[in-house]
N, C-alpha and C positions, 0 to 999 in steps of 0.2 A: 728531791730536796724537801726537807721539812720547813714549814712556814715559821715556826717558833718566833723568836724575838726579832729577827732581821726584818721581817715584813709586817710584824704585828701592828704597828701604827700606820702603815701605808695602805694596806689592802683590806677590803671588806668584801668577802664573798657573799653574794646574794643568790640564794637558791629559790627559784620562782615557785617551785611546787611546795606543797604542805609537808611539814616534817613527818607526819604520819606515813607518808609514802616510803620513807627510809626505814621504818621499823622492821618490816619483814626482810628487807635487804640486809640490814645490819645483823639480824638474828641468824641469817644464813651465811654470815661472814663476808657479805658484799656491802656495797654502799660506801658511805664516807666513814672515816675513822677519826674520832675527835683527838686521839693521841697524836696524830700527825699534824694537827692544827692548833697547837697550844697558843694561847694569847690572841686568838683570832676570834672575832665576833661574827659568827654566822647569823645571817638574817634569813629565816625561812618565811616564805610567802605562801599564800593560800590559793595559788592558781591550780585548778584541777587539770587533768589531762585533756587533750584536744577532743577525745571522743565524748566526754561528758559535756564539754562546751558545745560541740556540734549538736548533741542530742537536745540540749536546752534550746538552742536556736531553732532547731527543726520543730520542736514542740510549739514554740511561739509562732513560727511561720504557719504551721498547720492550723493553729487556733485562729489566726487572722484570715487565712485563705478559706477556711471552712465556714467563716461567719460567726464563730463562737465569741470572738473578741471584738466584733464590730457592732453589736446591737446597742451598746451604751458604754460610756466611760467606765462605769463600774465593772462591766463584764470584761472590758479590755484590761483594766488594772488587775482583776482576778486572774485572768489567763497569763498576764505578764508575771505576776507573783508565782503562779503555779509552774511556770516554765523553768524558773530558776535562773533565767538569763541575767537578771540584774545582779545576782550574786557573782557571776563571772565577770561582768563589766566592772563591778566594784573591786574585785581582786586585782584585775589588770591595772586599774587606776591607782589603787593603793601601792602596788608594786612600782609603778612608774613614778609616783610621788617619792617613794623611798629612794629610788635611784637618783632622782633630781636632788633631793636633800643631801645625799652622800657626796654627790659631785660638788655641790655648793660648799660642803664642809672640807673639801679638798681631799677626800678619800678616793683612792683608785679602786674601782670595782672589778671583781674577778668573777 
């Protein structure tokens, strides 16, 4: 079933990954097709895949356990920034806020 006008004002699909993820899929004929979702406001979020998130967390934990991030607050902040972990935390929080705002606006999320 196409979403077109029947659901246009009711549903708001939120895709938690970044839109760049879909470019290679769409180019190969896979992924989402915008023609099937007329009048729908897609909201792409910037959450990266779990492997990148785990890699950032692992880098942060390694920095802390090896002592690199524990010599001073400056070294901790540097290692925290270098790990990229805060970027992932921010993406998850931004997506969560978007979900809450859409619920408060009365939109059904898909």
